[in-house]
C-alpha positions as CSV (number, residue, x, y, z in Angstrom):
1,X,4.5,3.3,-5.2
2,X,7.6,1.6,-6.8
3,X,10.9,2.8,-5.4
4,X,14.5,2.5,-6.6
5,X,17.0,3.7,-4.0
6,X,20.6,4.1,-4.8
7,X,23.4,4.0,-2.2
8,X,27.2,3.7,-2.1
9,X,28.3,6.8,-3.8
10,X,31.1,9.0,-2.3
11,X,34.4,10.7,-3.0
12,X,37.5,8.7,-3.9
13,X,40.9,9.3,-5.4
14,X,41.7,8.3,-9.0
15,X,42.4,4.6,-9.1
16,X,40.0,3.9,-6.2
17,X,36.9,1.7,-6.1
18,X,33.3,2.0,-5.1
19,X,30.3,-0.2,-5.2
20,X,26.8,1.2,-5.9
21,X,23.7,-0.6,-4.7
22,X,20.1,-0.1,-6.0
23,X,17.4,-1.5,-3.8
24,X,14.1,-1.8,-5.5
25,X,10.5,-2.6,-4.7
26,X,9.7,-3.8,-8.2
27,X,7.2,-6.7,-8.0
28,X,8.7,-8.5,-11.0
29,X,12.3,-7.4,-10.7
30,X,13.6,-10.4,-12.6
31,X,11.6,-9.4,-15.7
32,X,13.2,-6.0,-16.1
33,X,16.2,-4.8,-18.0
34,X,18.1,-2.8,-15.3
35,X,20.6,-0.1,-15.9
36,X,23.0,2.4,-14.5
37,X,23.2,5.8,-16.0
38,X,25.3,8.9,-15.1
39,X,25.3,12.6,-15.6
40,X,28.4,14.7,-15.0
41,X,28.5,18.4,-14.5
42,X,27.6,20.1,-17.7
43,X,27.2,16.8,-19.5
44,X,24.3,14.9,-21.0
45,X,23.1,11.8,-19.3
46,X,24.9,8.7,-20.6
47,X,24.5,5.0,-20.2
48,X,27.0,3.1,-18.1
49,X,25.8,-0.5,-18.1
50,X,22.7,-2.6,-18.4
51,X,21.7,-6.1,-17.5
52,X,18.8,-7.9,-19.0
53,X,16.3,-10.3,-17.4
54,X,18.4,-13.3,-18.5
55,X,21.6,-11.8,-16.9
56,X,23.2,-10.7,-20.2
57,X,25.3,-7.6,-19.6
58,X,26.2,-4.6,-21.7
59,X,28.7,-1.8,-21.1
60,X,29.6,1.6,-22.4
61,X,33.1,1.4,-24.0
62,X,34.4,3.9,-21.5
63,X,33.8,1.6,-18.6
64,X,34.5,-1.9,-20.1
65,X,37.0,-3.8,-18.0
66,X,36.6,-1.5,-15.0
67,X,32.9,-1.7,-14.1
68,X,30.8,-4.7,-13.4
69,X,27.0,-4.7,-13.3
70,X,25.2,-7.5,-11.4
71,X,21.8,-8.2,-9.8
72,X,20.3,-10.4,-7.1
73,X,16.8,-11.3,-8.1
74,X,16.1,-12.7,-4.6
75,X,16.9,-9.3,-3.1
76,X,15.5,-7.2,-5.9
77,X,18.8,-5.4,-5.9
78,X,21.1,-4.1,-8.6
79,X,24.8,-3.5,-8.2
80,X,27.6,-1.6,-9.9
81,X,31.2,-2.5,-8.9
82,X,33.6,0.2,-10.1
83,X,37.4,-0.1,-10.0
84,X,40.2,2.0,-11.3
85,X,38.0,5.1,-11.1
86,X,38.9,8.2,-13.1
87,X,38.0,11.8,-12.7
88,X,35.8,11.5,-15.9
89,X,33.7,8.9,-14.0
90,X,32.4,11.6,-11.7
91,X,28.8,12.4,-11.8
92,X,25.3,11.5,-10.4
93,X,24.7,7.8,-10.9
94,X,21.1,6.7,-11.5
95,X,19.6,3.2,-11.3
96,X,16.7,2.6,-13.7
97,X,14.5,-0.2,-14.8
98,X,12.4,-0.9,-17.9
99,X,10.4,-3.7,-19.4
100,X,12.2,-4.2,-22.7
101,X,11.8,-8.0,-23.4
102,X,14.9,-8.3,-25.6
103,X,18.6,-8.3,-25.3
104,X,18.8,-5.9,-28.3
105,X,16.6,-3.3,-26.7
106,X,18.4,-3.6,-23.4
107,X,21.7,-3.1,-25.1
108,X,20.3,-0.1,-27.1
109,X,19.1,1.5,-24.0
110,X,22.7,2.3,-23.2
111,X,22.9,4.6,-26.3
112,X,19.5,6.1,-25.7
113,X,19.6,7.0,-22.0
114,X,16.6,9.3,-22.1
115,X,14.4,6.6,-23.5
116,X,11.4,5.8,-21.3
117,X,9.2,2.8,-22.1
118,X,6.0,1.8,-20.5
119,X,7.7,0.1,-17.6
120,X,10.3,2.8,-16.9
121,X,11.3,3.6,-13.3
122,X,14.3,5.5,-12.0
123,X,15.9,6.4,-8.7
124,X,17.0,9.8,-7.4
125,X,20.7,9.1,-7.9
126,X,23.9,8.9,-5.8
127,X,26.9,11.1,-6.3
128,X,30.3,9.8,-7.3
129,X,33.3,12.1,-7.2
130,X,36.7,11.1,-8.3
131,X,39.7,13.4,-7.8
């Protein structure tokens, strides 16, 4: 069974940094659009950042300039580097994958975080708390 396992969450003060990792067992990791999504207390799930199969990246306006999404195809691993964290960044962060086959669809996934295509996979999440 395909697994996506997030790690690296924790509690930090405002202005601090964290790096989230998502280790996957996806057979064709490099073919996927990969993304990070989050859900804060009492809030709807929102897209944070996505990275397409060709390495093109997309970010929510709220995290541009502070968060960096990256992937290592050789390690089947997705990363999210977060700096200058704010209390509003708190929430459960989920790693997800989908076979979207176009930059436009990978970008649009940010705005439609509950969309699940045929290749959709998601992890269980890691908690980030900023105080």
